[in-house]
C-alpha positions as CSV (number, residue, x, y, z in Angstrom):
1,M,-36.1,15.0,51.7
2,N,-35.0,17.9,53.9
3,F,-31.9,19.9,53.1
4,N,-30.6,22.1,55.9
5,G,-28.0,23.8,53.7
6,W,-24.3,24.1,53.5
7,G,-22.0,26.9,54.5
8,S,-20.8,27.3,51.0
9,F,-20.6,25.4,47.7
10,E,-17.0,24.6,48.5
11,D,-18.2,22.9,51.8
12,F,-20.7,20.9,49.8
13,A,-18.1,19.9,47.2
14,R,-15.6,18.8,49.8
15,A,-18.3,16.8,51.6
16,C,-18.9,15.0,48.3
17,G,-15.3,14.0,47.9
18,Y,-13.9,17.0,45.9
19,T,-10.2,16.9,46.9
20,C,-8.4,18.6,44.0
21,G,-6.6,21.6,45.3
22,N,-4.8,22.9,48.3
23,N,-6.9,24.3,51.1
24,S,-4.4,23.6,53.9
25,N,-3.1,27.2,54.0
26,N,-6.3,28.6,55.4
27,N,-5.9,31.9,53.8
28,G,-9.3,33.3,54.5
29,G,-11.1,30.2,53.3
30,T,-10.1,30.8,49.6
31,Y,-9.5,27.6,47.6
32,Q,-6.5,27.5,45.4
33,P,-6.1,24.7,42.8
34,F,-2.9,22.8,42.6
35,N,-1.9,24.0,39.1
36,T,-3.2,27.4,38.4
37,G,-1.4,27.3,35.0
38,C,-4.1,25.0,33.7
39,Y,-6.5,27.9,33.7
40,D,-9.3,25.9,35.3
41,I,-12.2,27.9,36.7
42,P,-12.0,28.5,40.5
43,N,-13.4,25.4,42.1
44,G,-13.7,23.8,38.7
45,F,-14.9,20.2,38.2
46,Q,-11.9,18.7,36.5
47,C,-10.8,16.6,39.5
48,V,-14.3,15.4,40.3
49,N,-15.0,11.7,39.4
50,P,-17.6,11.5,36.6
51,D,-19.7,9.1,38.7
52,L,-19.7,11.5,41.6
53,F,-20.5,14.4,39.4
54,V,-23.6,12.7,38.0
55,I,-24.7,11.5,41.5
56,V,-24.4,15.0,43.0
57,G,-26.5,16.4,40.1
58,A,-29.2,13.7,40.7
59,I,-29.2,14.4,44.5
60,L,-29.5,18.2,43.9
61,G,-32.3,17.6,41.5
62,E,-34.1,15.4,44.0
63,I,-33.7,17.9,46.8
64,M,-34.9,20.8,44.7
65,A,-37.8,18.9,43.2
66,G,-39.0,17.7,46.6
67,N,-39.2,21.2,47.9
68,L,-40.8,23.0,44.9
69,P,-44.4,23.0,43.6
70,S,-44.9,21.3,40.2
71,N,-45.3,24.6,38.2
72,V,-42.0,25.9,39.7
73,Q,-40.4,22.6,38.9
74,N,-41.4,22.9,35.3
75,S,-40.2,26.5,35.0
76,L,-36.9,25.9,36.8
77,G,-36.2,22.6,35.0
78,N,-36.8,24.2,31.6
79,W,-34.6,27.2,32.5
80,L,-31.8,24.8,33.6
81,C,-32.1,23.0,30.3
82,L,-31.9,26.3,28.5
83,V,-28.8,27.2,30.5
84,G,-27.2,23.8,29.6
85,Q,-28.0,24.2,25.9
86,V,-26.5,27.7,25.8
87,I,-23.3,26.4,27.4
88,L,-23.1,23.5,25.0
89,T,-23.8,25.7,22.0
90,Y,-21.2,28.2,23.1
91,S,-18.6,25.4,23.7
92,S,-19.3,23.8,20.3
93,Q,-18.9,27.2,18.5
94,Q,-15.7,27.8,20.4
95,Q,-14.3,24.4,19.4
96,Y,-15.3,25.1,15.8
97,F,-13.6,28.5,16.0
98,Q,-10.4,27.0,17.4
99,S,-10.2,23.8,15.4
100,G,-11.9,24.7,12.1
101,P,-14.5,22.5,10.4
102,G,-12.5,19.3,10.7
103,I,-12.6,16.4,8.3
104,Y,-15.6,14.9,6.6
105,F,-16.7,11.4,7.5
106,D,-14.7,8.7,5.9
107,P,-14.3,5.1,7.2
108,R,-10.5,5.5,6.6
109,S,-10.5,8.3,9.2
110,F,-11.5,5.9,12.0
111,N,-9.7,7.0,15.3
112,I,-7.6,9.4,13.3
113,N,-7.3,11.9,16.2
114,N,-6.8,9.3,18.9
115,P,-3.1,9.3,19.8
116,Y,-3.5,6.0,21.8
117,C,-4.8,4.1,18.8
118,S,-2.3,3.0,16.2
119,T,-3.6,2.2,12.8
120,T,-1.9,-0.4,10.7
121,Q,-1.7,-0.5,6.9
122,N,-3.8,-3.6,6.9
123,S,-6.7,-2.1,8.8
124,S,-6.7,1.1,6.7
125,S,-6.6,-0.8,3.5
126,N,-9.4,-3.1,4.6
127,N,-11.5,-0.1,5.5
128,S,-10.9,1.5,2.1
129,N,-11.5,-1.7,0.3
130,N,-14.8,-2.2,2.2
131,G,-15.9,1.3,1.3
132,N,-15.0,0.9,-2.4
133,S,-16.0,-2.6,-3.2
134,N,-19.7,-2.0,-2.7
135,N,-20.2,0.9,-5.0
136,G,-18.0,-0.1,-8.0
137,S,-16.8,3.4,-8.5
138,S,-13.8,4.5,-10.5
139,N,-11.8,4.8,-7.2
140,G,-12.4,1.0,-6.7
141,N,-11.2,0.3,-10.2
142,N,-8.2,2.6,-9.8
143,N,-7.3,0.8,-6.5
144,I,-7.4,-2.5,-8.3
145,D,-5.1,-1.2,-11.0
146,K,-2.7,0.1,-8.4
147,I,-2.7,-3.2,-6.6
148,A,-2.0,-5.1,-9.8
149,K,1.0,-2.8,-10.5
150,L,2.3,-3.3,-7.1
151,E,2.1,-7.0,-7.4
152,N,4.0,-6.9,-10.7
153,Q,6.7,-4.8,-9.1
154,I,7.0,-7.2,-6.2
155,N,7.2,-10.2,-8.5
156,Y,9.9,-8.4,-10.5
157,L,11.9,-7.6,-7.3
158,L,11.6,-11.3,-6.2
159,K,13.0,-12.4,-9.5
160,E,15.9,-9.9,-9.2
161,I,16.7,-11.2,-5.7
162,E,16.7,-14.8,-6.9
163,S,19.1,-13.9,-9.8
164,L,21.4,-12.0,-7.3
165,K,21.4,-15.1,-5.0
166,S,22.4,-17.4,-7.9
167,K,25.2,-15.0,-9.0
168,I,26.5,-15.0,-5.4
169,E,26.4,-18.7,-5.2
170,D,28.3,-19.0,-8.5
């Protein structure tokens, strides 16, 4: 593969379908994002389709690998992996700093932070029953006692409703 080069990274990104932003003002070739209030980096990747993002990375890797000797490929590839790991480590520490340690794993917390997934009482009680029925812990026995009390209260309320119905009919 031969690569003749691009005028700038912005030209390359636009050639690959990067259209997020307003470059129609031609103010010295600078690229202004639509919404600068989002604090995206200049020429950020937020508007790039994920499939396109991966394909561009694969193409760049092929172009670079085809024009480099193997020892330089190893060195550069390892260096790029290191850069990626540093970015990921920095990002994870930043998320930890901003959000705190979070919650510990618990089957009852399934999709707890997903605003588009509504949990019902049945699914959460099924998850908690599945987690407690296998170990026979005191929590499982405590839940059984609570269920029995609730059943008794429901039966009592049903009897009261029936007695009120009979009084109304009389």
